[in-house]
N, C-alpha and C positions, 0 to 999 in steps of 0.2 A: 278927775274925770279924765283929763290930759295927760296926766302923768303914768295913768294906768294905758292908755291909748298909745303913748311913746315905748313904753315897755314892751307893749304888745307888737308893736314894730319892730322892736328889738330884735324881740324872742322869736318871730317869724322869720326874720333875714337871716339872724343867725341858722334858724335849724333850716331854713332853705339850702343855705351853701353847706352845709354838711351834709345834709344829704344828698346832694349833688356831689361834692367831693367824694364820698363813700360808694355812690354808684360807680366812680371808675374803677373801685374792686368789688363787685357785690358778687365775682366769684369766690370770694371768701366766703360770703353769707350762704352761696350753694352747699360751701364743704360742710357748713351745720346741719344741711337738710339731710344730711348723708351720717353726720356724726348723732345728732339727736335719736331719728328713728333706732338706728345698732344701739347706743346704749340703753335705749326702751326697750328693746328685745330682748337684750340679755338682762333686764329687771325684770323682766316678763317672765322668764327660764328659771331664773334664782326664786322669785317669790312663788310660782307654780310648783315649785320643790320641795320650797321651805313649807309650804301649806300643806303638800300631801294631800290626807285625805281630812284635814281639820278645816272646821266649821269657820274660825275667827281665830285672829291672832292681833294682841295688842288691840280688842275692840271693832279691829275691822277684817271684813269679809276678802278673800280675794280679788271681787269685782271691783270693790271700793281701794283697795289696795292698787291693782293696774290704774284704777281712775284719778288714784292720787298723784302716782308717777308721771300718768300721761300729764297732769296740770303742772308738777312744779317744771316738767322738762319745758312747758308750752310759756308758763310764765317766767322762768328765766330766758329766756328769748327777749321777752320784753323790757324787764328790767336788767339785762347785761349794763354794765358801766366800767368805763377805763377812767375817769376819772382821778383817781389816785397815782398812775400811772404817768399819764399827760400831766400833772401838775409838777409830780418829781421831776420830769422832764426839765419843765419850764423852768424849775428851780437851778437846776444842774447846768444849765446851758447860760445861765443869765437873761433868757429871753423874760421871763416871770415881768422884769422892769417895764416892757412894751404893755402889757396888761394893767401894772400899777398905775400907770399914768393915763390909763383911759376912763373916761366918765361910767363906763360901765364894770360893774363889778363883775371881778372874774370868777366868783363861785355862780354869779348869774348868767354869764357866759359859758362857763361850762357846762351848768343845766340844760341850757336852752342848746348845745351840742348834742348834749345826749338826746334829747327830745326828736334832732333830726335825724341822728343815727339811728336809735330804736323805731324811728317813721319806716327806714329802710328794712331796719330785721323784720318788722311785721310783715311786709310784703313779700322779701324773701327767704326767710327763715319762719316766721310763726303759722304765716297762713300753709304753705307747701306743708309742715309738718303735722298740722291740725288736720289736714286733707289726707294724709299720710296712716295717720292713727283711728281715723272716722273709714276710708275706705279699705285699707288693708289690714290692719289689725282688729277692725269691727269694735271700738271701744265708744262709748257713749259720752262725749265728749261737754255734753248740756250740762253747765252749772247748775244747782242747786237754787240760784239766785243771780238772774244776769246784773244787773245794777250794784248787790252789796258786794261782788266778785271782782266786778269794775273798781268798786270804791276801793278795795282791797289790794288790789294788783296798783293801782296808782298809787297809793300809801308805801307797797313793798318798792314801788320805783323811787320815790323820793328816799327812804330809809336806805335801798341801796347806795343811792348818791351821798347822800351827807355822811355815811359810816365813810366811804370810799375817800371823800372828800379831807374829811377827817383826817386818815391816815395818810394822805397825802402831805398834807399839812406839816406831817412830821418832818419831813423834806428840809423846812426852815431850820431845822437843827440838828439833822445828821446829814443832809446834803441828797445822799442817796437812802433812800426808803425801798428799796427792794426786799430785804430782808425782813421787814417786818410784813410788805405788801404779801409776801410768800407764804407768811406765818399765819396772818389774817385768815389769805384765803382757804388754808389748810383747816384751819381751824371753822371759818364759815363752814364750809362743805360738811361738815361732820356735824354742827349745832344750827345748821339753818334747816335741815331737815331734807334737804334735797338726797342725800344718801340715804338714808333710813329714816321712818317718822319718827319725831320724836317720843312718841308713846315707849316706844320701845327701851328709854333708857332708864337708869334707876330714878326712884320717882325724885329724891335728892337734886340730881340733877335736871329732871323737869323743872323743878320749882325753880331751881337756878337761870334757867332759861327765859322763866317771866321778866326776869329782869336785866337781860343782856339784849342787843339786839337781834342777834341771829335769826331766832323764829320767824320774826316780823317780815324777813324777807321773801322766804320762803314757804315755809312749814304754817302760818297763818294763812296767808292766801288762798294756800293749798285747800286746806282745811274749809274756808269760805265756801269754796268751789263746790267740795263735797256737802254743806250743808251741817257740818257739827265738828265743832271745835269741842276739844278738851284737851288740859297739858296739867300735870303734877296734882292732879286731882281737881283741878278746876273746870269746869264745865260752864260753858258758856251761850248763851244763843247769839247766832249771826250777827245783829246788830252791834248787841255788847262787846263783841271779840273786836269787831271794826273801830268802835269806838277806841277801846284798850289799844289799837294798833296806833290811831290818830294819836294818843296822847305821845305814845311812843314815840312817834315820829316828831314831835314839837319838842321834846326832849332831847332827842339826837341834833336837834336843829341848833337849840341851845349850846348844847355843848360842841358844835360844829363851830358857831359863833364865838363859843369863849377862846377855841383853841384858836380859830382865826385872828382874834386880835391882838390875843399872843405873838402869832408867827410873825404880825406884820412887824411887831416890834424887834423881832429878828434880820428882817430882810435889809440883807448887803447888797443883793444885786450881783453875787458871784459869778464871775464870768462873763458880765458884761463890759 
């Protein structure tokens, strides 16, 4: 119990400091309030034209499609992560040494930072865009099940963090992981479902996504939001889908831990 309380105090302190630090740059978040709705508006016009007079596409009608993209946009604000870039910078400059000597595990520290950063994003990005989607676009943004959607978004938050942190760990071998980071962002943008629902991909590619981390970052929480999940011929109830997402997060955590331990053997404090 004392250890849990100690970790909680560290988590709260790091999150609060990060929140205050990034509050000085909250105009950056306000830019997202413009970019998000513009991107959504583009998607709205594109899919309205694609549907034409058709009732459904990929098992979704136009109303469901609009809600899906509204959900992915809002979820993106909640789970946005920069752990890979930050870790790469620390390794490249040698500043990781200061974290390596601290009693707090750097991965935990980075996670606590993300909590503070996304708390700011919730206030200055998520809530304004939610109001814009509801009041201006007239979109029904009520989730099919708020508790399950909340759990799914939390799991997506962790999945995105562990994946990005693992990408950042490659810096211990490459020093500069910018190329891998850029390639991953491109692949993730396509196969996470943020640009197009995964139902539109070929069947074999949909099945492949069940074993990759991308769909658990955006597609699955968005489908949990809409109340129906199916991919690659697999249809699951919302509790089953969230359970599968939880297992995927545990697997990703295990992979991240394996890479981290190997990375620590490579650590030479370059630039320190």
